[in-house]
VOLUM-249443 format. One line per 2 residues: for each residue x, z, y of C-alpha. Coordinates in steps of 0.1 Angstrom, whole numbers, plus 5000, padded with zeros to 4 digits. Layout:
BEGIN
X,Z,Y | ... $
//
This chain:
BEGIN
5000,5000,5000 | 5013,4991,5034 $
5024,5019,5057 | 5000,5028,5085 $
5010,5015,5119 | 5018,5040,5147 $
5002,5027,5178 | 5008,5037,5214 $
4974,5041,5232 | 4966,5041,5269 $
4944,5072,5275 | 4931,5056,5307 $
4913,5029,5287 | 4915,5041,5251 $
4931,5007,5242 | 4962,5003,5220 $
4993,4992,5240 | 5017,4983,5212 $
5028,4992,5177 | 5057,5015,5179 $
5065,5023,5143 | 5049,5030,5109 $
5041,5063,5094 | 5069,5077,5073 $
5064,5078,5035 | 5074,5108,5014 $
5106,5089,5005 | 5114,5083,5041 $
5109,5119,5051 | 5132,5129,5022 $
5158,5105,5035 | 5155,5118,5070 $
5159,5155,5060 | 5188,5147,5037 $
5205,5127,5064 | 5202,5156,5088 $
5213,5181,5062 | 5244,5161,5053 $
5258,5163,5089 | 5250,5200,5096 $
5287,5210,5094 | 5295,5187,5123 $
5277,5210,5147 | 5300,5239,5138 $
5322,5235,5169 | 5306,5253,5199 $
5325,5232,5224 | 5312,5200,5209 $
5277,5213,5208 | 5278,5222,5244 $
5292,5188,5253 | 5264,5171,5233 $
5237,5191,5251 | 5251,5183,5285 $
5255,5146,5276 | 5219,5145,5264 $
5207,5159,5297 | 5228,5134,5316 $
5216,5104,5296 | 5179,5115,5298 $
5183,5118,5336 | 5199,5083,5337 $
5171,5069,5317 | 5145,5088,5338 $
5127,5058,5352 | 5121,5043,5318 $
5112,5077,5302 | 5087,5085,5329 $
5071,5051,5328 | 5067,5054,5290 $
5053,5089,5291 | 5029,5081,5319 $
5016,5051,5300 | 5008,5073,5270 $
4996,5105,5286 | 4983,5097,5321 $
5001,5128,5334 | 5014,5109,5364 $
5049,5102,5377 | 5050,5133,5399 $
5043,5157,5371 | 5065,5138,5346 $
5094,5137,5371 | 5093,5175,5373 $
5090,5178,5335 | 5120,5156,5330 $
5141,5177,5353 | 5129,5208,5335 $
5139,5192,5301 | 5174,5183,5313 $
5178,5218,5328 | 5168,5233,5294 $
5195,5213,5276 | 5221,5223,5302 $
5210,5260,5300 | 5215,5260,5263 $
5249,5245,5267 | 5258,5275,5288 $
5244,5298,5262 | 5265,5282,5235 $
5297,5284,5255 | 5292,5321,5265 $
5287,5331,5229 | 5266,5363,5232 $
5239,5347,5211 | 5262,5353,5181 $
5256,5390,5185 | 5290,5400,5171 $
5293,5436,5159 | 5324,5451,5144 $
5326,5486,5128 | 5360,5495,5116 $
5366,5514,5084 | 5360,5552,5089 $
5366,5575,5060 | 5354,5605,5080 $
5318,5593,5080 | 5294,5607,5054 $
5291,5585,5035 | 5324,5567,5045 $
5321,5534,5063 | 5339,5503,5051 $
5350,5477,5075 | 5319,5457,5086 $
5317,5426,5107 | 5284,5410,5116 $
5274,5378,5134 | 5247,5351,5133 $
5250,5318,5116 | 5227,5287,5118 $
5199,5284,5093 | 5202,5247,5086 $
5178,5218,5092 | 5150,5226,5116 $
5116,5208,5117 | 5102,5204,5152 $
5066,5193,5158 | 5062,5177,5192 $
5034,5189,5215 | 5007,5167,5230 $
5006,5181,5265 | 5044,5181,5272 $
5058,5148,5261 | 5093,5158,5272 $
5097,5196,5276 | 5080,5206,5244 $
5086,5174,5224 | 5116,5154,5211 $
5141,5165,5237 | 5123,5198,5244 $
5131,5235,5241 | 5127,5237,5203 $
5151,5209,5198 | 5175,5221,5224 $
5176,5256,5211 | 5180,5245,5175 $
5208,5222,5183 | 5224,5249,5203 $
5222,5272,5173 | 5241,5246,5153 $
5210,5233,5134 | 5203,5196,5129 $
5167,5187,5138 | 5141,5164,5123 $
5113,5159,5148 | 5077,5149,5138 $
5065,5128,5168 | 5031,5135,5183 $
5007,5106,5179 | 4998,5108,5216 $
5032,5096,5228 | 5051,5078,5200 $
5068,5053,5223 | 5081,5081,5245 $
5093,5099,5213 | 5112,5069,5201 $
5128,5064,5235 | 5139,5101,5238 $
5152,5102,5202 | 5173,5071,5209 $
5187,5088,5240 | 5196,5120,5221 $
5211,5101,5192 | 5232,5081,5217 $
5243,5114,5233 | 5254,5127,5199 $
5275,5096,5193 | 5291,5099,5227 $
5300,5136,5220 | 5316,5126,5187 $
5288,5137,5165 | 5268,5117,5139 $
5235,5104,5152 | 5217,5120,5124 $
5219,5155,5140 | 5185,5144,5153 $
5161,5123,5133 | 5125,5112,5141 $
5096,5107,5118 | 5059,5097,5125 $
5027,5105,5107 | 5003,5133,5098 $
5013,5132,5061 | 5050,5131,5072 $
5044,5164,5090 | 5032,5180,5058 $
5060,5166,5037 | 5085,5178,5063 $
5073,5215,5062 | 5074,5214,5024 $
5109,5198,5021 | 5133,5222,5003 $
5162,5215,5027 | 5141,5224,5058 $
5149,5260,5067 | 5126,5267,5097 $
5101,5250,5119 | 5089,5251,5155 $
5054,5239,5165 | 5032,5237,5196 $
4996,5227,5192 | 4962,5238,5180 $
4953,5269,5160 | 4939,5247,5132 $
4969,5225,5129 | 4994,5252,5134 $
4978,5276,5109 | 4978,5249,5082 $
5015,5243,5087 | 5022,5281,5089 $
5003,5286,5056 | 5023,5257,5040 $
5056,5272,5052 | 5046,5305,5036 $
5034,5289,5003 | 5067,5272,4996 $
5087,5284,4966 | 5112,5295,4992 $
5091,5305,5023 | 5106,5297,5057 $
5101,5310,5093 | 5074,5291,5112 $
5075,5296,5149 | 5041,5283,5161 $
5024,5283,5194 | 4988,5279,5186 $
4964,5288,5214 | 4958,5312,5243 $
4930,5323,5265 | 4953,5339,5291 $
4929,5365,5306 | 4929,5375,5342 $
4915,5407,5357 | 4908,5410,5394 $
4902,5445,5406 | 4875,5454,5431 $
4902,5463,5456 | 4920,5430,5452 $
4888,5410,5456 | 4878,5429,5487 $
4913,5424,5502 | 4918,5387,5495 $
4890,5373,5474 | 4892,5339,5491 $
4929,5335,5483 | 4924,5346,5447 $
4896,5321,5442 | 4917,5293,5457 $
4947,5303,5436 | 4926,5304,5404 $
4913,5269,5411 | 4949,5256,5415 $
4960,5273,5383 | 4931,5263,5361 $
4931,5226,5372 | 4969,5222,5371 $
4976,5193,5348 | 4939,5189,5344 $
4937,5222,5326 | 4961,5210,5299 $
4986,5238,5302 | 4989,5263,5273 $
4990,5291,5300 | 4958,5280,5318 $
4937,5310,5328 | 4906,5306,5306 $
4888,5339,5312 | 4887,5358,5345 $
4871,5392,5349 | 4859,5394,5385 $
4837,5421,5401 | 4800,5415,5407 $
4789,5421,5443 | 4800,5408,5477 $
4837,5407,5472 | 4834,5388,5439 $
4809,5365,5456 | 4835,5355,5482 $
4860,5349,5454 | 4835,5327,5436 $
4827,5308,5468 | 4864,5299,5474 $
4867,5289,5437 | 4836,5267,5440 $
4849,5249,5471 | 4884,5243,5457 $
4873,5232,5422 | 4846,5210,5438 $
4872,5192,5458 | 4894,5186,5428 $
4894,5150,5416 | 4884,5139,5381 $
4912,5128,5358 | 4922,5115,5324 $
4929,5139,5295 | 4957,5132,5271 $
4935,5113,5247 | 4899,5105,5239 $
4898,5130,5210 | 4907,5158,5234 $
4881,5145,5259 | 4854,5146,5233 $
4864,5181,5222 | 4864,5192,5259 $
4829,5178,5265 | 4816,5193,5233 $
4831,5227,5241 | 4818,5228,5276 $
4784,5218,5265 | 4782,5245,5239 $
4794,5272,5263 | 4772,5261,5292 $
4741,5262,5270 | 4744,5299,5262 $
4719,5323,5276 | 4730,5338,5309 $
4757,5313,5315 | 4757,5294,5348 $
4779,5265,5361 | 4785,5267,5398 $
4806,5236,5394 | 4797,5217,5363 $
4826,5204,5342 | 4820,5172,5324 $
4823,5135,5320 | 4829,5111,5349 $
4827,5075,5337 | 4840,5064,5303 $
4874,5079,5304 | 4877,5107,5330 $
4865,5143,5332 | 4858,5165,5362 $
4869,5202,5364 | 4844,5230,5367 $
4838,5266,5358 | 4812,5288,5342 $
4800,5323,5350 | 4785,5350,5328 $
4777,5387,5331 | 4806,5406,5315 $
4783,5428,5294 | 4773,5397,5274 $
4809,5395,5261 | 4812,5431,5253 $
4799,5429,5217 | 4797,5404,5189 $
4771,5377,5195 | 4765,5341,5205 $
4788,5344,5235 | 4819,5349,5213 $
4828,5313,5219 | 4835,5321,5255 $
4864,5342,5243 | 4880,5312,5227 $
4903,5286,5244 | 4886,5254,5256 $
4914,5230,5263 | 4909,5212,5296 $
4899,5219,5332 | 4874,5247,5327 $
4875,5285,5330 | 4850,5313,5325 $
4844,5339,5351 | 4829,5371,5337 $
4813,5393,5364 | 4817,5430,5357 $
4799,5460,5371 | 4821,5488,5358 $
4855,5496,5343 | 4838,5502,5310 $
4827,5466,5309 | 4863,5454,5315 $
4876,5476,5288 | 4849,5464,5263 $
4858,5428,5269 | 4895,5432,5268 $
4892,5451,5235 | 4877,5420,5219 $
4904,5395,5230 | 4929,5380,5205 $
4966,5377,5213 | 4977,5356,5243 $
5007,5340,5258 | 4999,5357,5292 $
4977,5383,5308 | 4973,5386,5346 $
4963,5415,5369 | 4953,5409,5405 $
4955,5442,5424 | 4955,5453,5460 $
4987,5448,5479 | 4980,5465,5512 $
4976,5499,5497 | 4972,5518,5464 $
4948,5505,5438 | 4935,5533,5416 $
4924,5509,5389 | 4957,5491,5385 $
4977,5514,5362 | 4950,5517,5335 $
4942,5480,5336 | 4979,5470,5334 $
4982,5493,5303 | 4951,5476,5288 $
4965,5441,5293 | 5000,5448,5281 $
4992,5448,5243 | 4974,5414,5247 $
5002,5391,5257 | 5039,5383,5257 $
5041,5379,5295 | 5021,5401,5319 $
5018,5390,5355 | 5008,5410,5386 $
4994,5391,5416 | 5004,5357,5404 $
4992,5329,5382 | 5004,5321,5346 $
5008,5284,5348 | 5045,5276,5352 $
5070,5291,5327 | 5105,5295,5342 $
5134,5286,5319 | 5152,5319,5325 $
5172,5343,5303 | 5145,5370,5306 $
5116,5347,5299 | 5093,5353,5270 $
5069,5325,5260 | 5050,5339,5230 $
5025,5366,5222 | 5004,5382,5195 $
4986,5359,5171 | 4971,5334,5176 $
4992,5328,5207 | 5022,5325,5184 $
5030,5332,5147 | 5061,5352,5154 $
5075,5376,5179 | 5100,5351,5193 $
5100,5330,5225 | 5101,5293,5227 $
5113,5293,5263 | 5145,5309,5277 $
5179,5317,5263 | 5167,5339,5234 $
5147,5310,5219 | 5180,5302,5201 $
5175,5334,5180 | 5148,5316,5159 $
5173,5294,5142 | 5199,5320,5133 $
5203,5346,5106 | 5226,5376,5105 $
5256,5377,5082 | 5279,5406,5075 $
5314,5405,5060 | 5325,5437,5044 $
5362,5448,5038 | 5373,5412,5042 $
5410,5404,5050 | 5415,5391,5085 $
5428,5357,5073 | 5396,5351,5054 $
5373,5359,5082 | 5357,5332,5105 $
5375,5331,5139 | 5345,5347,5156 $
5351,5380,5136 | 5389,5382,5135 $
5405,5413,5150 | 5424,5395,5177 $
5392,5378,5190 | 5409,5344,5193 $
5378,5328,5208 | 5374,5355,5234 $
5338,5361,5225 | 5317,5390,5237 $
5314,5416,5209 | 5305,5452,5201 $
5334,5471,5185 | 5327,5506,5171 $
5296,5508,5191 | 5311,5498,5224 $
5310,5464,5242 | 5345,5448,5241 $
//
């Protein structure tokens, strides 16, 4: 049977643009993984890895015009948004080059032999080594920063792991272009091109997670798709770590004092955050707890005006458009739900943003309104109007895990509600914001982009320097002669790496 074609589709029309590739067969996935596995040793030199990552950033930037053109044709995200995403992607690659060179990610710890301990200590030397071939599943909503050249790929390569990427069907031409750039960068840095290999196809994604030489996986996408891969990773004869980002509601709580102080500004800020990228950010605020009464009304009026002035746009594909329209319709039809600005279809290909309101007490217990506590991907949010702190607590107690949680509190003076609300939000998310908006994830050493399930399937981050930890495992040498130790663990520290020796930083 002939392999299924992989088509690049224009989301602005729904029409195919071109055939990019064919879906990979089981044999082709096997060849891809084995090719990556065969060259894993070539990534051992940290200086070479750093040079590779910087070269990849440079070549992506040089190819920027073509990359942005390809990505816009397949995603309709627009040149301005994609220009920023390309810069972020290049910055991620360069940031991981710095992480590799600095060497702290190796977490070197040396405890010298000590016979006075009870029981006695032998000589112990610990560091972290790469796992092996990593499978990366590209995201739909970030064709660059969370796809072929994105953070999962950059951090895995930085760790010394070759990567096999499963392209996302929404932007296969962009995937092919970016993969060719990264493979060219590898060759320029003196590495085999197969340190990065690309495959296409749904079945290829399943074959990839099951392949015995794949040692870990990174995924950004839906709860349904991510959970299926997570279960497959756990069901293998040798289970592997699966670092999946699956879905997030990103709750926001606005205190009475904050709404009274600056309700109009909060409403306008919420509109900008929930419609950014047409609501296709994983950190979009999808549920907002705002006070009933006059201050909350002013917030809602500003939100109504700002969202009403936001233009309709094209979602990433027509499947997502259909899911958005279905999800909005289901939610808007619930008893007690109103739509001050009705989100929905505009023409055959675009959607208009909007928001829904509901009394908070309707979300406080199991019932038909439970769907309002689930992510709806696209430009819509739910504003739950509360009348008491008890209603806030009841709603928060029912929320699943999230990437972010946000508290808006008074800034001109004390806000008595703030400490308790911050404490209630903290267990719900991996990043807690105060008086800000969650869209926008800085690529910084202290960043954490993850959260309790279903936000992610592990406690790790997919953004920031510590994302490299996902692709490493600890290894300890005991009572090993210095000449047999890897250079990183030798007594003289020939590579001048940061380390802890006998409990003290050296």
